[in-house]
SEFIZA-3560 file (N, C-alpha, C; in Angstrom, 3 decimals):
REM SEFIZA-3560
<numar><xx>-33.986</xx><yy>0.549</yy><zz>-28.767</zz><atom>N</atom></numar>
<numar><xx>-33.633</xx><yy>0.983</yy><zz>-27.416</zz><atom>CA</atom></numar>
<numar><xx>-32.151</xx><yy>1.393</yy><zz>-27.413</zz><atom>C</atom></numar>
<numar><xx>-31.818</xx><yy>2.523</yy><zz>-26.820</zz><atom>N</atom></numar>
<numar><xx>-30.415</xx><yy>2.963</yy><zz>-26.811</zz><atom>CA</atom></numar>
<numar><xx>-29.567</xx><yy>2.046</yy><zz>-25.923</zz><atom>C</atom></numar>
<numar><xx>-28.273</xx><yy>1.939</yy><zz>-26.240</zz><atom>N</atom></numar>
<numar><xx>-27.395</xx><yy>1.124</yy><zz>-25.382</zz><atom>CA</atom></numar>
<numar><xx>-27.357</xx><yy>1.700</yy><zz>-23.972</zz><atom>C</atom></numar>
<numar><xx>-27.215</xx><yy>0.827</yy><zz>-22.996</zz><atom>N</atom></numar>
<numar><xx>-27.218</xx><yy>1.313</yy><zz>-21.608</zz><atom>CA</atom></numar>
<numar><xx>-25.938</xx><yy>2.092</yy><zz>-21.305</zz><atom>C</atom></numar>
<numar><xx>-26.085</xx><yy>3.099</yy><zz>-20.511</zz><atom>N</atom></numar>
<numar><xx>-24.967</xx><yy>3.939</yy><zz>-20.110</zz><atom>CA</atom></numar>
<numar><xx>-24.263</xx><yy>3.278</yy><zz>-18.931</zz><atom>C</atom></numar>
<numar><xx>-22.954</xx><yy>2.933</yy><zz>-19.047</zz><atom>N</atom></numar>
<numar><xx>-22.264</xx><yy>2.260</yy><zz>-17.935</zz><atom>CA</atom></numar>
<numar><xx>-22.237</xx><yy>3.103</yy><zz>-16.665</zz><atom>C</atom></numar>
<numar><xx>-22.402</xx><yy>4.412</yy><zz>-16.796</zz><atom>N</atom></numar>
<numar><xx>-22.408</xx><yy>5.266</yy><zz>-15.602</zz><atom>CA</atom></numar>
<numar><xx>-23.677</xx><yy>5.087</yy><zz>-14.789</zz><atom>C</atom></numar>
<numar><xx>-24.721</xx><yy>4.523</yy><zz>-15.409</zz><atom>N</atom></numar>
<numar><xx>-25.973</xx><yy>4.323</yy><zz>-14.679</zz><atom>CA</atom></numar>
<numar><xx>-26.002</xx><yy>2.995</yy><zz>-13.931</zz><atom>C</atom></numar>
<numar><xx>-24.997</xx><yy>2.173</yy><zz>-14.128</zz><atom>N</atom></numar>
<numar><xx>-24.937</xx><yy>0.869</yy><zz>-13.466</zz><atom>CA</atom></numar>
<numar><xx>-24.409</xx><yy>1.039</yy><zz>-12.039</zz><atom>C</atom></numar>
<numar><xx>-24.923</xx><yy>0.258</yy><zz>-11.094</zz><atom>N</atom></numar>
<numar><xx>-24.408</xx><yy>0.354</yy><zz>-9.715</zz><atom>CA</atom></numar>
<numar><xx>-22.971</xx><yy>-0.153</yy><zz>-9.647</zz><atom>C</atom></numar>
<numar><xx>-22.247</xx><yy>0.371</yy><zz>-8.705</zz><atom>N</atom></numar>
<numar><xx>-20.874</xx><yy>-0.062</yy><zz>-8.511</zz><atom>CA</atom></numar>
<numar><xx>-20.859</xx><yy>-1.461</yy><zz>-7.921</zz><atom>C</atom></numar>
<numar><xx>-19.870</xx><yy>-2.248</yy><zz>-8.312</zz><atom>N</atom></numar>
<numar><xx>-19.722</xx><yy>-3.587</yy><zz>-7.757</zz><atom>CA</atom></numar>
<numar><xx>-19.035</xx><yy>-3.534</yy><zz>-6.406</zz><atom>C</atom></numar>
<numar><xx>-19.081</xx><yy>-4.625</yy><zz>-5.715</zz><atom>N</atom></numar>
<numar><xx>-18.396</xx><yy>-4.702</yy><zz>-4.424</zz><atom>CA</atom></numar>
<numar><xx>-16.898</xx><yy>-4.828</yy><zz>-4.645</zz><atom>C</atom></numar>
<numar><xx>-16.077</xx><yy>-4.210</yy><zz>-3.801</zz><atom>N</atom></numar>
<numar><xx>-14.630</xx><yy>-4.295</yy><zz>-3.976</zz><atom>CA</atom></numar>
<numar><xx>-14.064</xx><yy>-5.654</yy><zz>-3.615</zz><atom>C</atom></numar>
<numar><xx>-14.785</xx><yy>-6.483</yy><zz>-2.871</zz><atom>N</atom></numar>
<numar><xx>-14.402</xx><yy>-7.857</yy><zz>-2.558</zz><atom>CA</atom></numar>
<numar><xx>-12.956</xx><yy>-8.059</yy><zz>-2.142</zz><atom>C</atom></numar>
<numar><xx>-12.143</xx><yy>-8.534</yy><zz>-3.062</zz><atom>N</atom></numar>
<numar><xx>-10.758</xx><yy>-8.884</yy><zz>-2.748</zz><atom>CA</atom></numar>
<numar><xx>-9.946</xx><yy>-7.669</yy><zz>-2.315</zz><atom>C</atom></numar>
<numar><xx>-10.218</xx><yy>-6.513</yy><zz>-2.911</zz><atom>N</atom></numar>
<numar><xx>-9.473</xx><yy>-5.314</yy><zz>-2.528</zz><atom>CA</atom></numar>
<numar><xx>-9.724</xx><yy>-4.980</yy><zz>-1.062</zz><atom>C</atom></numar>
<numar><xx>-10.972</xx><yy>-5.103</yy><zz>-0.639</zz><atom>N</atom></numar>
<numar><xx>-11.293</xx><yy>-4.796</yy><zz>0.753</zz><atom>CA</atom></numar>
<numar><xx>-10.635</xx><yy>-5.799</yy><zz>1.696</zz><atom>C</atom></numar>
<numar><xx>-10.653</xx><yy>-7.068</yy><zz>1.328</zz><atom>N</atom></numar>
<numar><xx>-10.041</xx><yy>-8.092</yy><zz>2.177</zz><atom>CA</atom></numar>
<numar><xx>-8.542</xx><yy>-7.860</yy><zz>2.292</zz><atom>C</atom></numar>
<numar><xx>-7.898</xx><yy>-7.542</yy><zz>1.178</zz><atom>N</atom></numar>
<numar><xx>-6.464</xx><yy>-7.286</yy><zz>1.207</zz><atom>CA</atom></numar>
<numar><xx>-6.121</xx><yy>-6.069</yy><zz>2.032</zz><atom>C</atom></numar>
<numar><xx>-6.918</xx><yy>-5.046</yy><zz>1.913</zz><atom>N</atom></numar>
<numar><xx>-6.698</xx><yy>-3.826</yy><zz>2.682</zz><atom>CA</atom></numar>
<numar><xx>-6.860</xx><yy>-4.104</yy><zz>4.172</zz><atom>C</atom></numar>
<numar><xx>-7.893</xx><yy>-4.863</yy><zz>4.529</zz><atom>N</atom></numar>
<numar><xx>-8.099</xx><yy>-5.201</yy><zz>5.935</zz><atom>CA</atom></numar>
<numar><xx>-6.930</xx><yy>-6.024</yy><zz>6.471</zz><atom>C</atom></numar>
<numar><xx>-6.453</xx><yy>-6.953</yy><zz>5.685</zz><atom>N</atom></numar>
<numar><xx>-5.356</xx><yy>-7.809</yy><zz>6.122</zz><atom>CA</atom></numar>
<numar><xx>-4.075</xx><yy>-7.015</yy><zz>6.323</zz><atom>C</atom></numar>
<numar><xx>-3.891</xx><yy>-5.965</yy><zz>5.548</zz><atom>N</atom></numar>
<numar><xx>-2.675</xx><yy>-5.171</yy><zz>5.634</zz><atom>CA</atom></numar>
<numar><xx>-2.803</xx><yy>-3.968</yy><zz>6.556</zz><atom>C</atom></numar>
<numar><xx>-3.968</xx><yy>-3.737</yy><zz>7.103</zz><atom>N</atom></numar>
<numar><xx>-4.181</xx><yy>-2.525</yy><zz>7.889</zz><atom>CA</atom></numar>
<numar><xx>-3.467</xx><yy>-2.551</yy><zz>9.234</zz><atom>C</atom></numar>
<numar><xx>-3.152</xx><yy>-3.739</yy><zz>9.721</zz><atom>N</atom></numar>
<numar><xx>-2.444</xx><yy>-3.833</yy><zz>10.985</zz><atom>CA</atom></numar>
<numar><xx>-3.325</xx><yy>-3.626</yy><zz>12.192</zz><atom>C</atom></numar>
<numar><xx>-4.622</xx><yy>-3.747</yy><zz>12.067</zz><atom>N</atom></numar>
<numar><xx>-5.521</xx><yy>-3.500</yy><zz>13.185</zz><atom>CA</atom></numar>
<numar><xx>-5.782</xx><yy>-4.748</yy><zz>14.015</zz><atom>C</atom></numar>
<numar><xx>-5.024</xx><yy>-5.815</yy><zz>13.793</zz><atom>N</atom></numar>
<numar><xx>-5.271</xx><yy>-7.039</yy><zz>14.537</zz><atom>CA</atom></numar>
<numar><xx>-4.828</xx><yy>-6.955</yy><zz>16.000</zz><atom>C</atom></numar>
<numar><xx>-4.163</xx><yy>-5.889</yy><zz>16.392</zz><atom>N</atom></numar>
<numar><xx>-3.679</xx><yy>-5.746</yy><zz>17.762</zz><atom>CA</atom></numar>
<numar><xx>-3.988</xx><yy>-4.330</yy><zz>18.255</zz><atom>C</atom></numar>
<numar><xx>-5.272</xx><yy>-4.016</yy><zz>18.536</zz><atom>N</atom></numar>
<numar><xx>-5.665</xx><yy>-2.636</yy><zz>18.819</zz><atom>CA</atom></numar>
<numar><xx>-5.102</xx><yy>-2.037</yy><zz>20.103</zz><atom>C</atom></numar>
<numar><xx>-4.575</xx><yy>-2.853</yy><zz>21.015</zz><atom>N</atom></numar>
<numar><xx>-4.054</xx><yy>-2.271</yy><zz>22.249</zz><atom>CA</atom></numar>
<numar><xx>-2.687</xx><yy>-1.596</yy><zz>22.064</zz><atom>C</atom></numar>
<numar><xx>-2.050</xx><yy>-1.816</yy><zz>20.918</zz><atom>N</atom></numar>
<numar><xx>-0.764</xx><yy>-1.174</yy><zz>20.660</zz><atom>CA</atom></numar>
<numar><xx>-0.971</xx><yy>0.296</yy><zz>20.314</zz><atom>C</atom></numar>
<numar><xx>0.000</xx><yy>1.101</yy><zz>20.661</zz><atom>N</atom></numar>
<numar><xx>-0.071</xx><yy>2.504</yy><zz>20.278</zz><atom>CA</atom></numar>
<numar><xx>0.024</xx><yy>2.596</yy><zz>18.755</zz><atom>C</atom></numar>
<numar><xx>-0.487</xx><yy>3.670</yy><zz>18.219</zz><atom>N</atom></numar>
<numar><xx>-0.467</xx><yy>3.859</yy><zz>16.767</zz><atom>CA</atom></numar>
<numar><xx>0.957</xx><yy>3.842</yy><zz>16.223</zz><atom>C</atom></numar>
<numar><xx>1.872</xx><yy>4.488</yy><zz>16.910</zz><atom>N</atom></numar>
<numar><xx>3.260</xx><yy>4.531</yy><zz>16.451</zz><atom>CA</atom></numar>
<numar><xx>3.885</xx><yy>3.139</yy><zz>16.454</zz><atom>C</atom></numar>
<numar><xx>3.641</xx><yy>2.381</yy><zz>17.506</zz><atom>N</atom></numar>
<numar><xx>4.185</xx><yy>1.028</yy><zz>17.589</zz><atom>CA</atom></numar>
<numar><xx>3.565</xx><yy>0.136</yy><zz>16.520</zz><atom>C</atom></numar>
<numar><xx>2.280</xx><yy>0.285</yy><zz>16.298</zz><atom>N</atom></numar>
<numar><xx>1.598</xx><yy>-0.508</yy><zz>15.286</zz><atom>CA</atom></numar>
<numar><xx>2.183</xx><yy>-0.232</yy><zz>13.901</zz><atom>C</atom></numar>
<numar><xx>2.413</xx><yy>1.036</yy><zz>13.601</zz><atom>N</atom></numar>
<numar><xx>2.990</xx><yy>1.398</yy><zz>12.305</zz><atom>CA</atom></numar>
<numar><xx>4.415</xx><yy>0.876</yy><zz>12.170</zz><atom>C</atom></numar>
<numar><xx>5.171</xx><yy>0.933</yy><zz>13.246</zz><atom>N</atom></numar>
<numar><xx>6.545</xx><yy>0.434</yy><zz>13.210</zz><atom>CA</atom></numar>
<numar><xx>6.580</xx><yy>-1.070</yy><zz>12.970</zz><atom>C</atom></numar>
<numar><xx>5.698</xx><yy>-1.799</yy><zz>13.644</zz><atom>N</atom></numar>
<numar><xx>5.640</xx><yy>-3.244</yy><zz>13.450</zz><atom>CA</atom></numar>
<numar><xx>5.214</xx><yy>-3.587</yy><zz>12.026</zz><atom>C</atom></numar>
<numar><xx>4.277</xx><yy>-2.830</yy><zz>11.490</zz><atom>N</atom></numar>
<numar><xx>3.828</xx><yy>-3.082</yy><zz>10.130</zz><atom>CA</atom></numar>
<numar><xx>4.958</xx><yy>-2.812</yy><zz>9.133</zz><atom>C</atom></numar>
<numar><xx>5.670</xx><yy>-1.705</yy><zz>9.300</zz><atom>N</atom></numar>
<numar><xx>6.778</xx><yy>-1.377</yy><zz>8.405</zz><atom>CA</atom></numar>
<numar><xx>7.857</xx><yy>-2.456</yy><zz>8.483</zz><atom>C</atom></numar>
<numar><xx>8.128</xx><yy>-2.936</yy><zz>9.671</zz><atom>N</atom></numar>
<numar><xx>9.108</xx><yy>-3.994</yy><zz>9.858</zz><atom>CA</atom></numar>
<numar><xx>8.681</xx><yy>-5.259</yy><zz>9.121</zz><atom>C</atom></numar>
<numar><xx>7.416</xx><yy>-5.600</yy><zz>9.251</zz><atom>N</atom></numar>
<numar><xx>6.871</xx><yy>-6.785</yy><zz>8.575</zz><atom>CA</atom></numar>
<numar><xx>6.997</xx><yy>-6.657</yy><zz>7.056</zz><atom>C</atom></numar>
<numar><xx>6.674</xx><yy>-5.487</yy><zz>6.528</zz><atom>N</atom></numar>
<numar><xx>6.764</xx><yy>-5.264</yy><zz>5.089</zz><atom>CA</atom></numar>
<numar><xx>8.212</xx><yy>-5.403</yy><zz>4.613</zz><atom>C</atom></numar>
<numar><xx>9.149</xx><yy>-4.814</yy><zz>5.346</zz><atom>N</atom></numar>
<numar><xx>10.561</xx><yy>-4.920</yy><zz>4.960</zz><atom>CA</atom></numar>
<numar><xx>11.014</xx><yy>-6.379</yy><zz>4.958</zz><atom>C</atom></numar>
<numar><xx>10.593</xx><yy>-7.145</yy><zz>5.958</zz><atom>N</atom></numar>
<numar><xx>10.958</xx><yy>-8.557</yy><zz>6.025</zz><atom>CA</atom></numar>
<numar><xx>10.351</xx><yy>-9.322</yy><zz>4.851</zz><atom>C</atom></numar>
<numar><xx>9.062</xx><yy>-9.094</yy><zz>4.571</zz><atom>N</atom></numar>
<numar><xx>8.388</xx><yy>-9.811</yy><zz>3.488</zz><atom>CA</atom></numar>
<numar><xx>8.967</xx><yy>-9.466</yy><zz>2.119</zz><atom>C</atom></numar>
<numar><xx>9.535</xx><yy>-8.295</yy><zz>1.978</zz><atom>N</atom></numar>
<numar><xx>10.151</xx><yy>-7.896</yy><zz>0.708</zz><atom>CA</atom></numar>
<numar><xx>11.611</xx><yy>-8.334</yy><zz>0.618</zz><atom>C</atom></numar>
<numar><xx>12.098</xx><yy>-9.022</yy><zz>1.631</zz><atom>N</atom></numar>
<numar><xx>13.460</xx><yy>-9.533</yy><zz>1.600</zz><atom>CA</atom></numar>
<numar><xx>14.520</xx><yy>-8.511</yy><zz>1.963</zz><atom>C</atom></numar>
<numar><xx>14.114</xx><yy>-7.420</yy><zz>2.603</zz><atom>N</atom></numar>
<numar><xx>15.066</xx><yy>-6.366</yy><zz>2.966</zz><atom>CA</atom></numar>
<numar><xx>15.723</xx><yy>-6.602</yy><zz>4.317</zz><atom>C</atom></numar>
<numar><xx>15.165</xx><yy>-7.523</yy><zz>5.119</zz><atom>N</atom></numar>
<numar><xx>15.733</xx><yy>-7.851</yy><zz>6.430</zz><atom>CA</atom></numar>
<numar><xx>15.874</xx><yy>-9.359</yy><zz>6.548</zz><atom>C</atom></numar>
<numar><xx>17.008</xx><yy>-9.833</yy><zz>7.075</zz><atom>N</atom></numar>
<numar><xx>17.111</xx><yy>-11.267</yy><zz>7.362</zz><atom>CA</atom></numar>
<numar><xx>16.185</xx><yy>-11.637</yy><zz>8.524</zz><atom>C</atom></numar>
<numar><xx>15.797</xx><yy>-12.896</yy><zz>8.593</zz><atom>N</atom></numar>
<numar><xx>14.840</xx><yy>-13.346</yy><zz>9.600</zz><atom>CA</atom></numar>
<numar><xx>15.295</xx><yy>-13.037</yy><zz>11.020</zz><atom>C</atom></numar>
<numar><xx>16.559</xx><yy>-13.269</yy><zz>11.330</zz><atom>N</atom></numar>
<numar><xx>17.058</xx><yy>-13.035</yy><zz>12.689</zz><atom>CA</atom></numar>
<numar><xx>16.932</xx><yy>-11.559</yy><zz>13.084</zz><atom>C</atom></numar>
<numar><xx>17.265</xx><yy>-10.665</yy><zz>12.152</zz><atom>N</atom></numar>
<numar><xx>17.165</xx><yy>-9.237</yy><zz>12.450</zz><atom>CA</atom></numar>
<numar><xx>15.701</xx><yy>-8.829</yy><zz>12.601</zz><atom>C</atom></numar>
<numar><xx>14.832</xx><yy>-9.360</yy><zz>11.732</zz><atom>N</atom></numar>
<numar><xx>13.396</xx><yy>-9.079</yy><zz>11.827</zz><atom>CA</atom></numar>
<numar><xx>12.856</xx><yy>-9.492</yy><zz>13.192</zz><atom>C</atom></numar>
<numar><xx>13.183</xx><yy>-10.718</yy><zz>13.609</zz><atom>N</atom></numar>
<numar><xx>12.680</xx><yy>-11.217</yy><zz>14.896</zz><atom>CA</atom></numar>
<numar><xx>13.215</xx><yy>-10.413</yy><zz>16.071</zz><atom>C</atom></numar>
<numar><xx>14.495</xx><yy>-10.027</yy><zz>16.006</zz><atom>N</atom></numar>
<numar><xx>15.080</xx><yy>-9.236</yy><zz>17.097</zz><atom>CA</atom></numar>
<numar><xx>14.428</xx><yy>-7.856</yy><zz>17.188</zz><atom>C</atom></numar>
<numar><xx>14.238</xx><yy>-7.207</yy><zz>16.044</zz><atom>N</atom></numar>
<numar><xx>13.613</xx><yy>-5.881</yy><zz>16.044</zz><atom>CA</atom></numar>
<numar><xx>12.158</xx><yy>-5.957</yy><zz>16.481</zz><atom>C</atom></numar>
<numar><xx>11.459</xx><yy>-6.994</yy><zz>16.017</zz><atom>N</atom></numar>
<numar><xx>10.058</xx><yy>-7.148</yy><zz>16.401</zz><atom>CA</atom></numar>
<numar><xx>9.946</xx><yy>-7.361</yy><zz>17.920</zz><atom>C</atom></numar>
<numar><xx>10.822</xx><yy>-8.208</yy><zz>18.460</zz><atom>N</atom></numar>
<numar><xx>10.805</xx><yy>-8.448</yy><zz>19.902</zz><atom>CA</atom></numar>
<numar><xx>11.085</xx><yy>-7.154</yy><zz>20.674</zz><atom>C</atom></numar>
<numar><xx>12.023</xx><yy>-6.357</yy><zz>20.185</zz><atom>N</atom></numar>
<numar><xx>12.342</xx><yy>-5.094</yy><zz>20.857</zz><atom>CA</atom></numar>
<numar><xx>11.147</xx><yy>-4.137</yy><zz>20.806</zz><atom>C</atom></numar>
<numar><xx>10.473</xx><yy>-4.079</yy><zz>19.680</zz><atom>N</atom></numar>
<numar><xx>9.307</xx><yy>-3.199</yy><zz>19.558</zz><atom>CA</atom></numar>
<numar><xx>8.152</xx><yy>-3.668</yy><zz>20.448</zz><atom>C</atom></numar>
<numar><xx>8.014</xx><yy>-4.971</yy><zz>20.579</zz><atom>N</atom></numar>
<numar><xx>6.935</xx><yy>-5.524</yy><zz>21.406</zz><atom>CA</atom></numar>
<numar><xx>7.295</xx><yy>-5.536</yy><zz>22.889</zz><atom>C</atom></numar>
<numar><xx>8.512</xx><yy>-5.100</yy><zz>23.207</zz><atom>N</atom></numar>
<numar><xx>8.916</xx><yy>-5.020</yy><zz>24.604</zz><atom>CA</atom></numar>
<numar><xx>9.463</xx><yy>-6.312</yy><zz>25.162</zz><atom>C</atom></numar>
<numar><xx>9.782</xx><yy>-7.256</yy><zz>24.293</zz><atom>N</atom></numar>
<numar><xx>10.352</xx><yy>-8.529</yy><zz>24.733</zz><atom>CA</atom></numar>
<numar><xx>11.861</xx><yy>-8.459</yy><zz>24.591</zz><atom>C</atom></numar>
<numar><xx>12.524</xx><yy>-9.046</yy><zz>25.510</zz><atom>N</atom></numar>
<numar><xx>13.992</xx><yy>-9.129</yy><zz>25.444</zz><atom>CA</atom></numar>
<numar><xx>14.362</xx><yy>-10.587</yy><zz>25.253</zz><atom>C</atom></numar>
<numar><xx>15.391</xx><yy>-10.829</yy><zz>24.425</zz><atom>N</atom></numar>
<numar><xx>15.750</xx><yy>-12.226</yy><zz>24.214</zz><atom>CA</atom></numar>
<numar><xx>17.004</xx><yy>-12.433</yy><zz>23.528</zz><atom>C</atom></numar>
//
């Protein structure tokens, strides 16, 4: 019997990749405008990468969310 062709095998589920993509998509707050959602996500990424100090991150996030403090 000839060896099986890997191209004939069904694709596996993406599992972890899909979960990670969903977690990073920023869709947890659908009432926000698309621009605001993208801005909040970019801010979060910069903070998580150590590009913004916590105080600046919180102040910018509050300003984007319309909170003053």
